[in-house]
SEZAMAR-417360 format. One record per residue (C-alpha): x, y, z; residue in one letter; residue number from 1. Coordinates in steps of 0.001 Angstrom, whole numbers. Example, Ala and Ser with C-alpha at 12.3 -4.5 7.8 and 13.67 -1.06 7.14 Angstrom:
# residues 2
<site><east>12300</east><north>-4500</north><up>7800</up><residuo>A</residuo><num>1</num></site>
<site><east>13670</east><north>-1060</north><up>7140</up><residuo>S</residuo><num>2</num></site>
This chain:
# residues 266
<site><east>43065</east><north>-74623</north><up>-39278</up><residuo>X</residuo><num>1</num></site>
<site><east>43036</east><north>-70689</north><up>-40335</up><residuo>X</residuo><num>2</num></site>
<site><east>41914</east><north>-69358</north><up>-36769</up><residuo>X</residuo><num>3</num></site>
<site><east>44542</east><north>-71022</north><up>-34983</up><residuo>X</residuo><num>4</num></site>
<site><east>47445</east><north>-71346</north><up>-38003</up><residuo>X</residuo><num>5</num></site>
<site><east>50344</east><north>-73073</north><up>-35227</up><residuo>X</residuo><num>6</num></site>
<site><east>47725</east><north>-75766</north><up>-33682</up><residuo>X</residuo><num>7</num></site>
<site><east>47928</east><north>-79479</north><up>-34443</up><residuo>X</residuo><num>8</num></site>
<site><east>44478</east><north>-81249</north><up>-33890</up><residuo>X</residuo><num>9</num></site>
<site><east>46324</east><north>-84958</north><up>-34356</up><residuo>X</residuo><num>10</num></site>
<site><east>44514</east><north>-86847</north><up>-31965</up><residuo>X</residuo><num>11</num></site>
<site><east>41341</east><north>-84901</north><up>-31489</up><residuo>X</residuo><num>12</num></site>
<site><east>37855</east><north>-86879</north><up>-31756</up><residuo>X</residuo><num>13</num></site>
<site><east>36840</east><north>-85080</north><up>-34944</up><residuo>X</residuo><num>14</num></site>
<site><east>37916</east><north>-83961</north><up>-38328</up><residuo>X</residuo><num>15</num></site>
<site><east>36216</east><north>-80585</north><up>-38847</up><residuo>X</residuo><num>16</num></site>
<site><east>35571</east><north>-79338</north><up>-42637</up><residuo>X</residuo><num>17</num></site>
<site><east>34051</east><north>-75520</north><up>-42251</up><residuo>X</residuo><num>18</num></site>
<site><east>34302</east><north>-71996</north><up>-43959</up><residuo>X</residuo><num>19</num></site>
<site><east>32919</east><north>-68765</north><up>-43398</up><residuo>X</residuo><num>20</num></site>
<site><east>33701</east><north>-65151</north><up>-44616</up><residuo>X</residuo><num>21</num></site>
<site><east>35591</east><north>-64129</north><up>-41604</up><residuo>X</residuo><num>22</num></site>
<site><east>38120</east><north>-65577</north><up>-43211</up><residuo>X</residuo><num>23</num></site>
<site><east>38080</east><north>-68799</north><up>-40917</up><residuo>X</residuo><num>24</num></site>
<site><east>38594</east><north>-72301</north><up>-42606</up><residuo>X</residuo><num>25</num></site>
<site><east>39405</east><north>-75478</north><up>-41512</up><residuo>X</residuo><num>26</num></site>
<site><east>40771</east><north>-78389</north><up>-43718</up><residuo>X</residuo><num>27</num></site>
<site><east>41550</east><north>-82139</north><up>-43424</up><residuo>X</residuo><num>28</num></site>
<site><east>44911</east><north>-84111</north><up>-43721</up><residuo>X</residuo><num>29</num></site>
<site><east>44335</east><north>-87678</north><up>-44000</up><residuo>X</residuo><num>30</num></site>
<site><east>47443</east><north>-90555</north><up>-44725</up><residuo>X</residuo><num>31</num></site>
<site><east>47089</east><north>-94210</north><up>-45510</up><residuo>X</residuo><num>32</num></site>
<site><east>50434</east><north>-96341</north><up>-46494</up><residuo>X</residuo><num>33</num></site>
<site><east>50015</east><north>-98516</north><up>-49418</up><residuo>X</residuo><num>34</num></site>
<site><east>52786</east><north>-100459</north><up>-48996</up><residuo>X</residuo><num>35</num></site>
<site><east>50572</east><north>-103730</north><up>-48667</up><residuo>X</residuo><num>36</num></site>
<site><east>49468</east><north>-102921</north><up>-52190</up><residuo>X</residuo><num>37</num></site>
<site><east>52912</east><north>-102492</north><up>-53523</up><residuo>X</residuo><num>38</num></site>
<site><east>52893</east><north>-103938</north><up>-57319</up><residuo>X</residuo><num>39</num></site>
<site><east>49310</east><north>-104242</north><up>-57791</up><residuo>X</residuo><num>40</num></site>
<site><east>48607</east><north>-100879</north><up>-59545</up><residuo>X</residuo><num>41</num></site>
<site><east>47010</east><north>-102558</north><up>-62308</up><residuo>X</residuo><num>42</num></site>
<site><east>45056</east><north>-104515</north><up>-59858</up><residuo>X</residuo><num>43</num></site>
<site><east>43348</east><north>-101909</north><up>-58351</up><residuo>X</residuo><num>44</num></site>
<site><east>39281</east><north>-101758</north><up>-59405</up><residuo>X</residuo><num>45</num></site>
<site><east>38621</east><north>-98911</north><up>-57857</up><residuo>X</residuo><num>46</num></site>
<site><east>39648</east><north>-97311</north><up>-53932</up><residuo>X</residuo><num>47</num></site>
<site><east>37699</east><north>-94550</north><up>-52390</up><residuo>X</residuo><num>48</num></site>
<site><east>38008</east><north>-92834</north><up>-48658</up><residuo>X</residuo><num>49</num></site>
<site><east>35030</east><north>-93244</north><up>-46508</up><residuo>X</residuo><num>50</num></site>
<site><east>34066</east><north>-90748</north><up>-43858</up><residuo>X</residuo><num>51</num></site>
<site><east>31339</east><north>-90536</north><up>-41218</up><residuo>X</residuo><num>52</num></site>
<site><east>29954</east><north>-87466</north><up>-40201</up><residuo>X</residuo><num>53</num></site>
<site><east>29523</east><north>-86988</north><up>-36386</up><residuo>X</residuo><num>54</num></site>
<site><east>26982</east><north>-84093</north><up>-37244</up><residuo>X</residuo><num>55</num></site>
<site><east>26879</east><north>-82055</north><up>-39850</up><residuo>X</residuo><num>56</num></site>
<site><east>25282</east><north>-78282</north><up>-40998</up><residuo>X</residuo><num>57</num></site>
<site><east>24704</east><north>-79226</north><up>-44615</up><residuo>X</residuo><num>58</num></site>
<site><east>21871</east><north>-76935</north><up>-45889</up><residuo>X</residuo><num>59</num></site>
<site><east>19144</east><north>-77490</north><up>-48241</up><residuo>X</residuo><num>60</num></site>
<site><east>20756</east><north>-76225</north><up>-51119</up><residuo>X</residuo><num>61</num></site>
<site><east>24032</east><north>-77889</north><up>-50714</up><residuo>X</residuo><num>62</num></site>
<site><east>27866</east><north>-77679</north><up>-49866</up><residuo>X</residuo><num>63</num></site>
<site><east>30621</east><north>-78984</north><up>-52134</up><residuo>X</residuo><num>64</num></site>
<site><east>32910</east><north>-80984</north><up>-50452</up><residuo>X</residuo><num>65</num></site>
<site><east>36483</east><north>-82002</north><up>-52269</up><residuo>X</residuo><num>66</num></site>
<site><east>39229</east><north>-83900</north><up>-52181</up><residuo>X</residuo><num>67</num></site>
<site><east>42543</east><north>-83486</north><up>-53408</up><residuo>X</residuo><num>68</num></site>
<site><east>45585</east><north>-85720</north><up>-53721</up><residuo>X</residuo><num>69</num></site>
<site><east>49583</east><north>-84294</north><up>-52820</up><residuo>X</residuo><num>70</num></site>
<site><east>52203</east><north>-83703</north><up>-55078</up><residuo>X</residuo><num>71</num></site>
<site><east>53892</east><north>-86403</north><up>-56398</up><residuo>X</residuo><num>72</num></site>
<site><east>57190</east><north>-86247</north><up>-54466</up><residuo>X</residuo><num>73</num></site>
<site><east>55867</east><north>-83816</north><up>-51927</up><residuo>X</residuo><num>74</num></site>
<site><east>57815</east><north>-83563</north><up>-48429</up><residuo>X</residuo><num>75</num></site>
<site><east>55764</east><north>-85377</north><up>-45764</up><residuo>X</residuo><num>76</num></site>
<site><east>53768</east><north>-83995</north><up>-43175</up><residuo>X</residuo><num>77</num></site>
<site><east>53587</east><north>-85248</north><up>-39572</up><residuo>X</residuo><num>78</num></site>
<site><east>50352</east><north>-86286</north><up>-37942</up><residuo>X</residuo><num>79</num></site>
<site><east>51630</east><north>-85473</north><up>-34375</up><residuo>X</residuo><num>80</num></site>
<site><east>49313</east><north>-86283</north><up>-31563</up><residuo>X</residuo><num>81</num></site>
<site><east>48447</east><north>-83025</north><up>-30474</up><residuo>X</residuo><num>82</num></site>
<site><east>44101</east><north>-81971</north><up>-29289</up><residuo>X</residuo><num>83</num></site>
<site><east>43569</east><north>-78329</north><up>-28901</up><residuo>X</residuo><num>84</num></site>
<site><east>39922</east><north>-78495</north><up>-28509</up><residuo>X</residuo><num>85</num></site>
<site><east>37236</east><north>-80092</north><up>-26531</up><residuo>X</residuo><num>86</num></site>
<site><east>35669</east><north>-83292</north><up>-27480</up><residuo>X</residuo><num>87</num></site>
<site><east>32150</east><north>-83321</north><up>-26776</up><residuo>X</residuo><num>88</num></site>
<site><east>29496</east><north>-85931</north><up>-28120</up><residuo>X</residuo><num>89</num></site>
<site><east>25641</east><north>-85750</north><up>-27141</up><residuo>X</residuo><num>90</num></site>
<site><east>26500</east><north>-84059</north><up>-23989</up><residuo>X</residuo><num>91</num></site>
<site><east>27659</east><north>-87771</north><up>-22139</up><residuo>X</residuo><num>92</num></site>
<site><east>29910</east><north>-87515</north><up>-20095</up><residuo>X</residuo><num>93</num></site>
<site><east>31749</east><north>-90580</north><up>-20842</up><residuo>X</residuo><num>94</num></site>
<site><east>32035</east><north>-89043</north><up>-24715</up><residuo>X</residuo><num>95</num></site>
<site><east>33744</east><north>-85726</north><up>-23285</up><residuo>X</residuo><num>96</num></site>
<site><east>37321</east><north>-84799</north><up>-23200</up><residuo>X</residuo><num>97</num></site>
<site><east>39057</east><north>-81791</north><up>-22368</up><residuo>X</residuo><num>98</num></site>
<site><east>41186</east><north>-79421</north><up>-24457</up><residuo>X</residuo><num>99</num></site>
<site><east>45137</east><north>-80326</north><up>-23987</up><residuo>X</residuo><num>100</num></site>
<site><east>48082</east><north>-79544</north><up>-25775</up><residuo>X</residuo><num>101</num></site>
<site><east>50166</east><north>-81694</north><up>-24547</up><residuo>X</residuo><num>102</num></site>
<site><east>52090</east><north>-83862</north><up>-27367</up><residuo>X</residuo><num>103</num></site>
<site><east>54295</east><north>-84219</north><up>-29858</up><residuo>X</residuo><num>104</num></site>
<site><east>54355</east><north>-81946</north><up>-32754</up><residuo>X</residuo><num>105</num></site>
<site><east>52836</east><north>-82065</north><up>-35919</up><residuo>X</residuo><num>106</num></site>
<site><east>50951</east><north>-80511</north><up>-39250</up><residuo>X</residuo><num>107</num></site>
<site><east>49672</east><north>-76967</north><up>-38768</up><residuo>X</residuo><num>108</num></site>
<site><east>48122</east><north>-74287</north><up>-41228</up><residuo>X</residuo><num>109</num></site>
<site><east>51428</east><north>-73047</north><up>-41583</up><residuo>X</residuo><num>110</num></site>
<site><east>53824</east><north>-75691</north><up>-41868</up><residuo>X</residuo><num>111</num></site>
<site><east>54175</east><north>-80173</north><up>-42409</up><residuo>X</residuo><num>112</num></site>
<site><east>55909</east><north>-79888</north><up>-39073</up><residuo>X</residuo><num>113</num></site>
<site><east>56167</east><north>-77486</north><up>-36074</up><residuo>X</residuo><num>114</num></site>
<site><east>58928</east><north>-77392</north><up>-33467</up><residuo>X</residuo><num>115</num></site>
<site><east>57307</east><north>-76813</north><up>-30371</up><residuo>X</residuo><num>116</num></site>
<site><east>53622</east><north>-76801</north><up>-30121</up><residuo>X</residuo><num>117</num></site>
<site><east>54281</east><north>-74748</north><up>-26898</up><residuo>X</residuo><num>118</num></site>
<site><east>55765</east><north>-71932</north><up>-28692</up><residuo>X</residuo><num>119</num></site>
<site><east>52699</east><north>-69615</north><up>-29933</up><residuo>X</residuo><num>120</num></site>
<site><east>54037</east><north>-69096</north><up>-33371</up><residuo>X</residuo><num>121</num></site>
<site><east>56637</east><north>-72184</north><up>-33524</up><residuo>X</residuo><num>122</num></site>
<site><east>59262</east><north>-72731</north><up>-36255</up><residuo>X</residuo><num>123</num></site>
<site><east>58954</east><north>-75163</north><up>-39059</up><residuo>X</residuo><num>124</num></site>
<site><east>60729</east><north>-78484</north><up>-38909</up><residuo>X</residuo><num>125</num></site>
<site><east>59978</east><north>-78647</north><up>-43169</up><residuo>X</residuo><num>126</num></site>
<site><east>61970</east><north>-75848</north><up>-45506</up><residuo>X</residuo><num>127</num></site>
<site><east>61548</east><north>-72560</north><up>-44726</up><residuo>X</residuo><num>128</num></site>
<site><east>60627</east><north>-69827</north><up>-46967</up><residuo>X</residuo><num>129</num></site>
<site><east>60541</east><north>-69079</north><up>-50098</up><residuo>X</residuo><num>130</num></site>
<site><east>58484</east><north>-72271</north><up>-50248</up><residuo>X</residuo><num>131</num></site>
<site><east>55164</east><north>-71965</north><up>-48814</up><residuo>X</residuo><num>132</num></site>
<site><east>52954</east><north>-74556</north><up>-47086</up><residuo>X</residuo><num>133</num></site>
<site><east>49830</east><north>-72036</north><up>-46560</up><residuo>X</residuo><num>134</num></site>
<site><east>46983</east><north>-74581</north><up>-45377</up><residuo>X</residuo><num>135</num></site>
<site><east>48195</east><north>-77584</north><up>-47826</up><residuo>X</residuo><num>136</num></site>
<site><east>46978</east><north>-76227</north><up>-51221</up><residuo>X</residuo><num>137</num></site>
<site><east>50281</east><north>-74588</north><up>-52502</up><residuo>X</residuo><num>138</num></site>
<site><east>53253</east><north>-76048</north><up>-53715</up><residuo>X</residuo><num>139</num></site>
<site><east>56578</east><north>-74574</north><up>-54543</up><residuo>X</residuo><num>140</num></site>
<site><east>58245</east><north>-74076</north><up>-58048</up><residuo>X</residuo><num>141</num></site>
<site><east>62195</east><north>-74373</north><up>-57000</up><residuo>X</residuo><num>142</num></site>
<site><east>63550</east><north>-77172</north><up>-57876</up><residuo>X</residuo><num>143</num></site>
<site><east>65851</east><north>-76278</north><up>-54894</up><residuo>X</residuo><num>144</num></site>
<site><east>62999</east><north>-76697</north><up>-52278</up><residuo>X</residuo><num>145</num></site>
<site><east>60995</east><north>-79569</north><up>-53584</up><residuo>X</residuo><num>146</num></site>
<site><east>57378</east><north>-79936</north><up>-53789</up><residuo>X</residuo><num>147</num></site>
<site><east>54755</east><north>-79141</north><up>-50796</up><residuo>X</residuo><num>148</num></site>
<site><east>51491</east><north>-79395</north><up>-50681</up><residuo>X</residuo><num>149</num></site>
<site><east>48069</east><north>-80471</north><up>-52564</up><residuo>X</residuo><num>150</num></site>
<site><east>46876</east><north>-80172</north><up>-55992</up><residuo>X</residuo><num>151</num></site>
<site><east>44887</east><north>-77502</north><up>-57058</up><residuo>X</residuo><num>152</num></site>
<site><east>42713</east><north>-79399</north><up>-58711</up><residuo>X</residuo><num>153</num></site>
<site><east>40668</east><north>-81952</north><up>-56778</up><residuo>X</residuo><num>154</num></site>
<site><east>40393</east><north>-85550</north><up>-57657</up><residuo>X</residuo><num>155</num></site>
<site><east>37021</east><north>-86147</north><up>-56255</up><residuo>X</residuo><num>156</num></site>
<site><east>34107</east><north>-83545</north><up>-55387</up><residuo>X</residuo><num>157</num></site>
<site><east>30480</east><north>-83772</north><up>-54675</up><residuo>X</residuo><num>158</num></site>
<site><east>27403</east><north>-81811</north><up>-52588</up><residuo>X</residuo><num>159</num></site>
<site><east>26635</east><north>-82778</north><up>-49395</up><residuo>X</residuo><num>160</num></site>
<site><east>22813</east><north>-81758</north><up>-49127</up><residuo>X</residuo><num>161</num></site>
<site><east>20730</east><north>-81452</north><up>-45789</up><residuo>X</residuo><num>162</num></site>
<site><east>18967</east><north>-84745</north><up>-44996</up><residuo>X</residuo><num>163</num></site>
<site><east>17367</east><north>-86910</north><up>-42666</up><residuo>X</residuo><num>164</num></site>
<site><east>20329</east><north>-87764</north><up>-40235</up><residuo>X</residuo><num>165</num></site>
<site><east>19815</east><north>-89699</north><up>-37163</up><residuo>X</residuo><num>166</num></site>
<site><east>22637</east><north>-87688</north><up>-35162</up><residuo>X</residuo><num>167</num></site>
<site><east>23879</east><north>-87859</north><up>-31749</up><residuo>X</residuo><num>168</num></site>
<site><east>22057</east><north>-89710</north><up>-29625</up><residuo>X</residuo><num>169</num></site>
<site><east>19319</east><north>-91147</north><up>-32281</up><residuo>X</residuo><num>170</num></site>
<site><east>22310</east><north>-92057</north><up>-33989</up><residuo>X</residuo><num>171</num></site>
<site><east>23860</east><north>-93928</north><up>-30700</up><residuo>X</residuo><num>172</num></site>
<site><east>19904</east><north>-95200</north><up>-30042</up><residuo>X</residuo><num>173</num></site>
<site><east>19918</east><north>-96679</north><up>-33707</up><residuo>X</residuo><num>174</num></site>
<site><east>23292</east><north>-98382</north><up>-33753</up><residuo>X</residuo><num>175</num></site>
<site><east>22750</east><north>-100285</north><up>-30254</up><residuo>X</residuo><num>176</num></site>
<site><east>19410</east><north>-101411</north><up>-31753</up><residuo>X</residuo><num>177</num></site>
<site><east>20726</east><north>-102162</north><up>-35244</up><residuo>X</residuo><num>178</num></site>
<site><east>24609</east><north>-102332</north><up>-35249</up><residuo>X</residuo><num>179</num></site>
<site><east>24923</east><north>-100497</north><up>-38556</up><residuo>X</residuo><num>180</num></site>
<site><east>27534</east><north>-98093</north><up>-39356</up><residuo>X</residuo><num>181</num></site>
<site><east>24499</east><north>-96367</north><up>-41272</up><residuo>X</residuo><num>182</num></site>
<site><east>23058</east><north>-94711</north><up>-38287</up><residuo>X</residuo><num>183</num></site>
<site><east>25464</east><north>-92135</north><up>-38852</up><residuo>X</residuo><num>184</num></site>
<site><east>26073</east><north>-90349</north><up>-42343</up><residuo>X</residuo><num>185</num></site>
<site><east>28251</east><north>-91801</north><up>-45103</up><residuo>X</residuo><num>186</num></site>
<site><east>30542</east><north>-89661</north><up>-47298</up><residuo>X</residuo><num>187</num></site>
<site><east>32454</east><north>-91087</north><up>-49849</up><residuo>X</residuo><num>188</num></site>
<site><east>35506</east><north>-90051</north><up>-52097</up><residuo>X</residuo><num>189</num></site>
<site><east>36332</east><north>-91726</north><up>-55535</up><residuo>X</residuo><num>190</num></site>
<site><east>40519</east><north>-91912</north><up>-55364</up><residuo>X</residuo><num>191</num></site>
<site><east>40833</east><north>-94778</north><up>-57903</up><residuo>X</residuo><num>192</num></site>
<site><east>43471</east><north>-92506</north><up>-59792</up><residuo>X</residuo><num>193</num></site>
<site><east>45656</east><north>-91552</north><up>-57056</up><residuo>X</residuo><num>194</num></site>
<site><east>45795</east><north>-94978</north><up>-55370</up><residuo>X</residuo><num>195</num></site>
<site><east>46716</east><north>-96374</north><up>-59389</up><residuo>X</residuo><num>196</num></site>
<site><east>49397</east><north>-93592</north><up>-59856</up><residuo>X</residuo><num>197</num></site>
<site><east>50846</east><north>-93753</north><up>-55976</up><residuo>X</residuo><num>198</num></site>
<site><east>51125</east><north>-97554</north><up>-56660</up><residuo>X</residuo><num>199</num></site>
<site><east>53046</east><north>-97145</north><up>-60496</up><residuo>X</residuo><num>200</num></site>
<site><east>55263</east><north>-94646</north><up>-58897</up><residuo>X</residuo><num>201</num></site>
<site><east>56267</east><north>-97051</north><up>-56417</up><residuo>X</residuo><num>202</num></site>
<site><east>55888</east><north>-94441</north><up>-53825</up><residuo>X</residuo><num>203</num></site>
<site><east>53453</east><north>-95843</north><up>-51489</up><residuo>X</residuo><num>204</num></site>
<site><east>52969</east><north>-93046</north><up>-49123</up><residuo>X</residuo><num>205</num></site>
<site><east>49515</east><north>-91618</north><up>-49927</up><residuo>X</residuo><num>206</num></site>
<site><east>48036</east><north>-88953</north><up>-48272</up><residuo>X</residuo><num>207</num></site>
<site><east>44795</east><north>-86291</north><up>-49411</up><residuo>X</residuo><num>208</num></site>
<site><east>43284</east><north>-82642</north><up>-48197</up><residuo>X</residuo><num>209</num></site>
<site><east>39478</east><north>-82431</north><up>-47994</up><residuo>X</residuo><num>210</num></site>
<site><east>37774</east><north>-78899</north><up>-47997</up><residuo>X</residuo><num>211</num></site>
<site><east>34713</east><north>-77274</north><up>-48756</up><residuo>X</residuo><num>212</num></site>
<site><east>33475</east><north>-74812</north><up>-50986</up><residuo>X</residuo><num>213</num></site>
<site><east>33644</east><north>-71207</north><up>-49934</up><residuo>X</residuo><num>214</num></site>
<site><east>30170</east><north>-70132</north><up>-49308</up><residuo>X</residuo><num>215</num></site>
<site><east>28834</east><north>-69506</north><up>-45682</up><residuo>X</residuo><num>216</num></site>
<site><east>26584</east><north>-72612</north><up>-45055</up><residuo>X</residuo><num>217</num></site>
<site><east>27526</east><north>-76173</north><up>-44233</up><residuo>X</residuo><num>218</num></site>
<site><east>30261</east><north>-77702</north><up>-41975</up><residuo>X</residuo><num>219</num></site>
<site><east>30739</east><north>-81147</north><up>-41040</up><residuo>X</residuo><num>220</num></site>
<site><east>32384</east><north>-83093</north><up>-37916</up><residuo>X</residuo><num>221</num></site>
<site><east>33625</east><north>-86365</north><up>-39192</up><residuo>X</residuo><num>222</num></site>
<site><east>35091</east><north>-88450</north><up>-37123</up><residuo>X</residuo><num>223</num></site>
<site><east>38632</east><north>-89394</north><up>-36625</up><residuo>X</residuo><num>224</num></site>
<site><east>40468</east><north>-92456</north><up>-35679</up><residuo>X</residuo><num>225</num></site>
<site><east>41104</east><north>-91272</north><up>-32394</up><residuo>X</residuo><num>226</num></site>
<site><east>37145</east><north>-90645</north><up>-31953</up><residuo>X</residuo><num>227</num></site>
<site><east>35960</east><north>-93166</north><up>-33312</up><residuo>X</residuo><num>228</num></site>
<site><east>38206</east><north>-95894</north><up>-31589</up><residuo>X</residuo><num>229</num></site>
<site><east>39555</east><north>-94186</north><up>-28594</up><residuo>X</residuo><num>230</num></site>
<site><east>36078</east><north>-93070</north><up>-27621</up><residuo>X</residuo><num>231</num></site>
<site><east>33032</east><north>-93688</north><up>-28978</up><residuo>X</residuo><num>232</num></site>
<site><east>34692</east><north>-97364</north><up>-29314</up><residuo>X</residuo><num>233</num></site>
<site><east>33011</east><north>-98280</north><up>-32774</up><residuo>X</residuo><num>234</num></site>
<site><east>36075</east><north>-98633</north><up>-35263</up><residuo>X</residuo><num>235</num></site>
<site><east>33885</east><north>-98871</north><up>-38112</up><residuo>X</residuo><num>236</num></site>
<site><east>33310</east><north>-95318</north><up>-37910</up><residuo>X</residuo><num>237</num></site>
<site><east>37193</east><north>-94077</north><up>-38448</up><residuo>X</residuo><num>238</num></site>
<site><east>38374</east><north>-92980</north><up>-41867</up><residuo>X</residuo><num>239</num></site>
<site><east>38978</east><north>-95507</north><up>-44295</up><residuo>X</residuo><num>240</num></site>
<site><east>40567</east><north>-95974</north><up>-47578</up><residuo>X</residuo><num>241</num></site>
<site><east>38544</east><north>-99421</north><up>-49128</up><residuo>X</residuo><num>242</num></site>
<site><east>40531</east><north>-100627</north><up>-51846</up><residuo>X</residuo><num>243</num></site>
<site><east>39070</east><north>-103271</north><up>-54396</up><residuo>X</residuo><num>244</num></site>
<site><east>41757</east><north>-105526</north><up>-56227</up><residuo>X</residuo><num>245</num></site>
<site><east>41351</east><north>-108415</north><up>-58958</up><residuo>X</residuo><num>246</num></site>
<site><east>41821</east><north>-111722</north><up>-57056</up><residuo>X</residuo><num>247</num></site>
<site><east>45631</east><north>-112686</north><up>-56842</up><residuo>X</residuo><num>248</num></site>
<site><east>46672</east><north>-116183</north><up>-54696</up><residuo>X</residuo><num>249</num></site>
<site><east>47218</east><north>-115411</north><up>-51728</up><residuo>X</residuo><num>250</num></site>
<site><east>44617</east><north>-112553</north><up>-51510</up><residuo>X</residuo><num>251</num></site>
<site><east>43858</east><north>-110742</north><up>-49502</up><residuo>X</residuo><num>252</num></site>
<site><east>46824</east><north>-108577</north><up>-48605</up><residuo>X</residuo><num>253</num></site>
<site><east>47669</east><north>-108620</north><up>-44733</up><residuo>X</residuo><num>254</num></site>
<site><east>47053</east><north>-104752</north><up>-43983</up><residuo>X</residuo><num>255</num></site>
<site><east>48327</east><north>-104011</north><up>-40318</up><residuo>X</residuo><num>256</num></site>
<site><east>46248</east><north>-101284</north><up>-38655</up><residuo>X</residuo><num>257</num></site>
<site><east>48177</east><north>-98215</north><up>-37534</up><residuo>X</residuo><num>258</num></site>
<site><east>49618</east><north>-96740</north><up>-34151</up><residuo>X</residuo><num>259</num></site>
<site><east>46636</east><north>-94975</north><up>-32687</up><residuo>X</residuo><num>260</num></site>
<site><east>46769</east><north>-91684</north><up>-30059</up><residuo>X</residuo><num>261</num></site>
<site><east>44276</east><north>-93306</north><up>-27534</up><residuo>X</residuo><num>262</num></site>
<site><east>46223</east><north>-91959</north><up>-25017</up><residuo>X</residuo><num>263</num></site>
<site><east>46514</east><north>-88539</north><up>-26034</up><residuo>X</residuo><num>264</num></site>
<site><east>42379</east><north>-89043</north><up>-26628</up><residuo>X</residuo><num>265</num></site>
<site><east>41760</east><north>-90363</north><up>-22761</up><residuo>X</residuo><num>266</num></site>
C-alpha cells in the first residue's frame, strides 16, 4: 500500500483494493504455480481468477477493477508472511486478529522483497535503482536490470456496482443455512490469454496485479487465502485460479495445495 510503502501484508486476512485522492492506493498481488499444467497451453479452454468480497463500498454508478499480468521474465516478487493490520470480521471475537509485524520480509510498495521488516525503510533484496518497482506497475527498460513489475495494459477489467450483498452476519447466516459460497459477492477476471501465454513460454510462474480506477468511491476487502482458510475456515472463499482444459487421459491433473501462513494469522 502506498500509505505504508515498507509494509508487507502477506498473511493478512484481506486483500484490500482501494484508491483515494490523498493519494492512498492499495493494490493486490496474486501468484499461482502452473507447473501441474506444463505442456498444456493448447488444452486451455478458459482460465479465470475468482475473488470473494468480505465487504465492499462499490457505488451505485460503479467502480472499475482491473487485472494485469506480470511482465514475461519479470523478477519474482516474494509473498512474505507478515501482517501489519488488524483483521476484524462481523465484530466477532473469534474472527478478530491483532496487528503484527513478525515474520519474513516480502513484497512492499517499494520493492519485490525487503530485507528487514523491523527497518522502517528497509533495503530491497531485488536489484537497486535505476530499476523501478513503485507498487509493481513500472518495468525497467534497462537490459542489465531485467523486466520488473506488471503490464500497464490490463488483461481484463469490469465495473462493480452497488447491489444487494448479504455481508458480514447475514453472509455468515446465509452460508450456515445454505452452504453456498455465493453468500459472498464473487468477482471474476478472465485470464485465459495470460495462462496460455505463460504455459506456451515454459515459464510456469504466473502472477497478477489487481487495482481499481482512480475515483474516490469504491473499495473492497476480498478474502485472502489466510483469511478464508486460517480464520474463517471456509477454503472456498480463498482466491482461486480456475482453469478449464480439454480432456486428456489421466485428467484432471493433480494440483497440490501451496503452503499457508496459518501460524502467522492466528
